[in-house]
C-alpha positions as CSV (number, residue, x, y, z in Angstrom):
1,M,0.0,0.0,0.0
2,D,1.4,3.3,-1.1
3,A,2.1,5.8,1.7
4,V,0.2,9.1,1.4
5,E,2.7,11.9,1.1
6,T,1.7,14.9,3.2
7,P,2.5,18.3,1.8
8,A,5.4,20.0,3.3
9,T,4.6,23.0,5.2
10,G,7.1,25.9,5.5
11,R,8.3,26.8,8.8
12,R,6.7,29.9,10.1
13,V,8.5,32.6,12.1
14,P,7.3,32.4,15.8
15,G,5.1,35.2,16.8
16,W,7.3,36.0,19.7
17,L,10.6,36.3,17.8
18,I,10.3,39.8,16.3
19,P,9.1,41.4,19.6
20,A,11.9,39.6,21.4
21,I,14.5,40.9,19.0
22,G,12.9,44.4,19.4
23,Y,13.0,44.1,23.1
24,A,16.7,43.0,23.1
25,L,17.8,45.9,20.9
26,S,15.7,48.4,23.1
27,L,17.4,47.1,26.3
28,A,20.8,47.3,24.7
29,A,20.1,50.8,23.4
30,L,18.7,51.9,26.7
31,W,21.8,50.6,28.6
32,W,24.0,52.5,26.0
33,A,22.0,55.7,26.4
34,F,22.1,55.7,30.2
35,A,25.7,54.6,30.5
36,H,27.6,57.4,32.3
37,F,24.4,59.5,32.3
38,P,25.0,62.9,34.1
39,L,22.3,62.9,36.7
40,A,23.8,65.8,38.5
41,Q,23.8,67.9,35.4
42,L,20.3,66.9,34.6
43,G,19.1,69.0,37.6
44,D,20.8,72.0,36.3
45,N,19.3,71.6,32.9
46,L,15.8,71.2,34.3
47,R,16.1,74.4,36.4
48,T,17.3,76.5,33.4
49,L,14.7,75.1,30.9
50,E,12.6,77.8,29.1
51,W,9.0,76.5,29.7
52,N,7.5,78.8,27.1
53,W,9.4,76.7,24.5
54,L,8.3,73.5,26.0
55,I,4.7,74.5,25.9
56,L,5.1,75.5,22.4
57,A,6.7,72.2,21.5
58,M,3.8,70.1,23.1
59,G,1.3,72.2,21.4
60,L,3.1,71.6,18.0
61,E,3.2,67.8,18.7
62,L,-0.5,67.8,19.6
63,A,-1.2,69.8,16.5
64,S,0.5,67.2,14.4
65,F,-1.8,64.5,15.8
66,L,-4.8,66.6,14.8
67,V,-3.3,67.0,11.2
68,D,-2.8,63.2,11.1
69,A,-6.5,62.7,11.9
70,W,-7.6,65.2,9.3
71,R,-5.5,63.6,6.5
72,W,-6.7,60.1,7.5
73,R,-10.3,61.3,7.2
74,E,-9.6,63.0,3.8
75,L,-8.0,59.9,2.5
76,L,-11.1,57.8,3.5
77,R,-13.6,60.4,2.0
78,P,-13.9,58.8,-1.5
79,A,-15.1,55.5,0.1
80,S,-16.8,56.7,3.3
81,R,-17.2,59.8,5.4
82,P,-15.9,59.3,8.9
83,S,-16.3,62.2,11.3
84,Y,-13.4,64.2,12.4
85,G,-14.0,63.5,16.0
86,A,-13.8,59.7,15.4
87,A,-10.6,60.1,13.5
88,V,-9.0,62.2,16.2
89,Q,-10.1,59.7,19.0
90,S,-8.7,56.8,17.0
91,V,-5.4,58.4,16.3
92,L,-5.0,59.4,20.0
93,A,-6.0,56.0,21.3
94,G,-3.5,54.5,18.9
95,L,-0.7,56.8,20.1
96,F,-1.6,55.9,23.8
97,A,-1.5,52.2,23.0
98,N,1.9,52.7,21.3
99,D,3.2,54.4,24.4
100,V,2.2,52.0,27.0
101,L,2.2,48.6,25.1
102,P,5.0,46.9,23.1
103,A,5.2,46.0,19.4
104,R,3.5,49.1,18.2
105,A,0.0,47.7,19.2
106,G,-1.4,51.1,18.6
107,E,-1.6,50.7,14.9
108,A,-4.1,47.8,15.2
109,V,-5.9,49.8,17.9
110,R,-6.5,52.9,15.8
111,C,-7.8,50.8,12.9
112,F,-10.1,48.8,15.0
113,L,-11.5,51.8,16.9
114,L,-12.2,53.9,13.6
115,S,-13.9,50.9,12.1
116,Y,-16.0,50.3,15.3
117,K,-17.0,53.9,15.7
118,T,-17.9,54.5,12.0
119,D,-18.9,51.0,10.7
120,I,-16.3,51.4,8.0
121,H,-15.1,48.0,6.7
122,L,-11.9,47.2,8.6
123,P,-9.9,46.2,5.5
124,L,-10.5,49.6,4.1
125,V,-9.3,51.4,7.2
126,I,-6.1,49.1,7.3
127,T,-5.5,49.9,3.7
128,S,-5.9,53.6,4.3
129,V,-3.2,53.4,7.1
130,V,-0.9,51.5,4.8
131,I,-1.2,54.2,2.2
132,L,-0.5,56.9,4.9
133,R,2.7,55.0,5.9
134,V,3.9,54.9,2.3
135,M,3.4,58.8,2.0
136,D,5.1,59.3,5.4
137,G,8.0,57.2,4.0
138,M,8.2,59.3,0.9
139,W,8.3,62.6,3.0
140,I,11.0,61.1,5.3
141,V,13.2,60.3,2.3
142,M,12.6,63.8,0.8
143,F,13.3,65.6,4.0
144,Y,16.5,63.6,4.6
145,F,18.1,64.0,1.2
146,A,17.1,67.7,1.1
147,T,18.9,68.5,4.5
148,S,21.5,65.8,4.8
149,F,24.1,68.1,3.5
150,V,24.1,69.9,7.0
151,V,25.4,66.8,8.7
152,E,29.0,65.6,8.4
153,R,30.2,62.0,8.6
154,A,26.6,60.6,8.1
155,G,27.7,57.9,5.5
156,L,26.1,55.0,7.5
157,M,22.8,56.8,7.9
158,T,22.8,57.8,4.2
159,G,23.5,54.1,3.3
160,V,20.5,53.1,5.5
161,M,18.3,55.8,3.8
162,V,19.2,54.6,0.3
163,V,17.9,51.2,1.2
164,Y,14.8,52.7,3.0
165,A,14.1,54.9,-0.1
166,A,14.3,51.9,-2.4
167,V,11.7,50.1,-0.4
168,V,9.4,53.2,-0.3
169,V,9.8,53.7,-4.0
170,V,8.8,50.1,-4.7
171,L,5.8,50.3,-2.5
172,A,4.7,53.7,-4.1
173,L,5.1,52.3,-7.6
174,L,3.1,49.2,-6.7
175,L,0.2,51.4,-5.3
176,L,0.3,53.5,-8.5
177,F,0.2,50.4,-10.6
178,V,-2.9,49.3,-8.7
179,L,-4.5,52.7,-9.3
180,F,-3.8,53.0,-13.0
181,H,-4.0,49.2,-14.0
182,R,-6.6,47.8,-11.7
183,H,-7.6,45.0,-14.1
184,R,-4.1,43.9,-15.0
185,A,-3.1,43.9,-11.3
186,H,-6.3,41.9,-10.3
187,H,-5.6,39.3,-13.1
188,F,-2.0,38.9,-11.8
189,L,-2.9,38.5,-8.2
190,S,-5.8,36.2,-9.0
191,N,-3.5,33.8,-11.0
192,S,-0.8,33.8,-8.3
193,V,-1.4,31.5,-5.4
194,W,0.8,33.4,-3.0
195,A,-0.7,36.8,-4.1
196,A,-4.4,35.8,-4.0
197,R,-4.6,37.0,-0.3
198,F,-3.9,40.6,-1.6
199,V,-6.9,40.8,-4.0
200,E,-9.0,42.4,-1.2
201,F,-6.2,44.9,-0.4
202,L,-6.1,45.8,-4.2
203,D,-9.9,46.5,-4.2
204,E,-9.6,48.6,-1.2
205,V,-6.7,50.6,-2.7
206,H,-8.8,51.3,-5.7
207,N,-11.7,52.5,-3.6
208,L,-9.4,55.1,-2.2
209,G,-7.8,56.1,-5.5
210,N,-9.3,59.6,-6.0
211,W,-6.4,61.9,-7.1
212,R,-7.8,65.0,-5.6
213,E,-7.8,63.5,-2.0
214,L,-4.5,61.7,-2.7
215,R,-2.9,65.0,-3.6
216,I,-4.4,66.8,-0.5
217,V,-3.3,64.0,1.8
218,M,0.3,63.9,0.4
219,L,0.5,67.8,1.0
220,S,-0.9,67.6,4.4
221,S,1.5,64.8,5.3
222,G,4.4,67.2,4.6
223,F,2.8,69.7,7.0
224,Y,2.4,66.9,9.5
225,W,6.1,66.1,9.5
226,T,7.1,69.8,9.5
227,L,5.0,70.3,12.7
228,Q,7.0,67.4,14.3
229,I,10.3,68.9,13.2
230,C,9.4,72.2,14.7
231,A,8.4,70.5,18.0
232,I,11.9,69.0,18.2
233,W,13.4,72.2,17.5
234,A,11.4,74.0,20.2
235,I,12.4,71.5,22.9
236,A,16.1,71.9,21.9
237,R,15.6,75.7,22.0
238,A,14.1,75.3,25.6
239,D,17.4,73.6,26.6
240,N,19.4,76.5,25.1
241,F,20.5,74.7,21.9
242,Y,20.3,76.7,18.7
243,F,20.1,74.0,16.1
244,S,19.0,74.5,12.5
245,F,15.8,73.2,10.9
246,G,18.1,70.9,8.8
247,Q,19.7,69.5,11.9
248,M,16.4,68.8,13.5
249,T,15.1,67.2,10.4
250,F,18.1,64.8,10.5
251,L,17.3,64.0,14.1
252,L,13.7,63.3,13.3
253,V,14.5,61.0,10.4
254,V,17.1,59.0,12.4
255,K,14.6,58.6,15.2
256,N,11.8,57.4,13.1
257,V,14.0,55.0,11.1
258,W,15.5,53.5,14.3
259,T,12.1,53.0,16.0
260,L,10.4,51.2,13.0
261,L,11.0,47.8,14.5
262,P,8.3,46.8,16.9
263,A,9.9,46.9,20.3
264,A,9.3,48.3,23.7
265,P,6.5,50.8,24.6
266,A,7.0,54.3,23.1
267,G,10.3,53.0,21.4
268,V,12.1,53.5,24.7
269,G,15.7,52.9,24.3
270,A,15.8,53.1,20.5
271,F,14.4,56.7,20.8
272,Q,17.2,57.8,23.2
273,A,20.0,56.0,21.3
274,S,18.9,57.5,18.0
275,A,18.6,61.0,19.4
276,I,22.1,60.8,20.9
277,Y,23.5,59.4,17.6
278,A,22.0,62.4,15.7
279,L,23.1,64.9,18.3
280,R,26.7,63.7,18.4
281,H,26.8,64.4,14.6
282,F,26.2,68.1,15.6
283,L,29.3,68.0,17.7
284,T,27.1,68.1,20.9
285,E,29.0,66.9,24.0
286,A,28.0,63.4,25.1
287,P,26.5,64.4,28.5
288,E,24.4,67.2,26.9
289,A,23.3,64.8,24.1
290,R,22.1,62.3,26.7
291,I,20.2,64.9,28.6
292,L,18.6,66.4,25.6
293,A,17.6,62.9,24.3
294,E,15.7,62.3,27.6
295,L,14.0,65.7,27.4
296,L,13.0,64.9,23.8
297,F,11.6,61.6,24.8
298,G,9.7,62.9,27.8
299,F,8.1,66.0,26.2
300,L,7.3,64.4,22.8
301,T,5.7,61.4,24.5
302,L,3.6,63.4,27.0
303,P,1.1,64.9,24.6
304,G,0.1,61.5,23.1
305,L,-0.1,59.9,26.6
306,M,-2.4,62.7,27.9
307,G,-4.5,63.0,24.8
308,G,-4.6,59.2,24.4
309,A,-5.8,58.5,27.9
310,I,-8.6,60.8,27.4
311,A,-9.5,59.2,24.0
312,V,-9.4,55.7,25.4
313,A,-11.6,56.8,28.4
314,M,-14.2,58.2,25.9
315,A,-14.1,55.1,23.7
316,G,-16.2,53.1,26.0
317,Y,-13.4,50.4,26.4
318,N,-10.4,50.1,28.6
319,L,-7.1,49.6,26.8
320,K,-6.9,45.9,27.3
321,D,-10.4,45.5,25.7
322,L,-9.4,47.7,22.8
323,V,-6.3,45.5,22.1
324,R,-8.2,42.3,22.4
325,H,-10.9,43.5,20.1
326,A,-8.4,44.7,17.6
327,Q,-6.6,41.2,17.7
328,E,-10.0,39.4,17.2
329,A,-10.9,41.6,14.3
330,H,-7.5,40.9,12.7
331,A,-7.9,37.1,13.2
332,K,-11.4,37.1,11.8
333,R,-10.1,39.0,8.6
334,R,-7.3,36.5,8.1
335,V,-9.7,33.6,8.1
336,G,-12.2,35.4,6.0
337,K,-15.0,35.8,8.5
338,P,-17.3,38.8,8.2
């Protein structure tokens, strides 16, 4: 009797592996950032901070969150009409989850909450966030290469950004291909076993493919990142540093690229290490760079924590329930349940 040969199944990456790597890197980065930390000097810096600049910085950071919600609503407009209030609440709740939970759980929370509050199809919401992230990547690349000339000895970071730019360009071209050649893209995906799972994503991209809204969202994304750069500049100014806009752009780009990997809550560790790395390129003394990195982490995280706590309280769920519902919604989508 012939033995029945069972199909070989490929090994799947364990779900704990990527977060574990992220945590390991965060702990290593946190140790490096706090090694020889000048605690005595920190007190002097706190006493001499100019609080008007700090208030301005937190206001700019909060304004960037409001712009983020506005551009998200505008991107969804061709397929649905979510309220601005629901978009703001979802963005802030997602930020809060990112700040207190590991592995960037806030991305799932913001998608679930907006879908729940507005009855918008969850795959459409997820697709809109993917498009926003591609646009964000394009702006990060443009900002970096427009201002990298102000930083010396940044060859390593420039090499990383070349790879980053290549990935962003490929993703942007794929989205444009879907928008302009929907039927050809649909035919290709339908005839490829490995790609069939992306057919639904293709349809959702096409639903959002209104050029007027895409142009508006792309321009507003530039404003969103400009506000964040200005917030970083204002915190540095509060600590009596007189950096240029180009230098603060370099810091923002380094921070965002270094914290891409799902890791510890709020990117702690990677945030501080990336800020110190960037500041040292501006010939900032090591003790001052470590102190400013902690100030940046604290005052850039605080607006999201405060606004997000209010948003979660108003959502009718506690944070644990929001995460659980987001995970359940994602699991149902993967197995094709309504």
